[in-house]
Phi, psi and omega in degrees: 000121179278144179238113181234130178055035177078013181238134175282117181276133178297134188278334185270003180262164176292154183301317182302317180284319184295324180294333181286356173287345179276129180297123179105356177238118176253191181300319183293313180293325178297317178296318179299317179295316180299320178293320181294323180273354183058054175250145172285124185296339181277357176292150179273153180296326180294338179275350183286145175276167179297325180295321179292320178297318178297319179297317178298315181301315181294320179297316180295318180297321183285314195256344188229143173266120185225167174049239190300316180298317180294315179300318180296317180296319178297317179297320179294320179297318179294319179296322178297316178298320181293320180292324178294330180080019177282179188301313180298322178296320179295320179296319176298315183298322181275352180073033179251166179299140187266333192255035170084012179287161179284150181236355180298311168242173178064201182063023183290335180295315180283321186277342182090183182295151184296136178261130180291143179256130183295135176080010180251085179246150177209000000 
């Protein structure tokens, strides 16, 4: 089992798919990393040598922000919006959708389970 950026990469999957298990790396970045390391994306992780895994690890460390650092930066950006008190910050603070979606119906993922309202029977 290869360990890259603090994540155990699944060994029986293709390199392109396995790299996307790392937070901050999607299909496009995984393909870019494979090209930079000159790996065939259809190779399996179990077929990689230790040197190739090390090369992938170094490439990710140098060129990409992943896992903890990325999560921390996103949290800091959201906190900054909330401290500024602008519209997006207020929506984050209230736990409502940030990007203009409707909230009259729907939006249950952000708002949580429906709360019953007293006296509203039908």
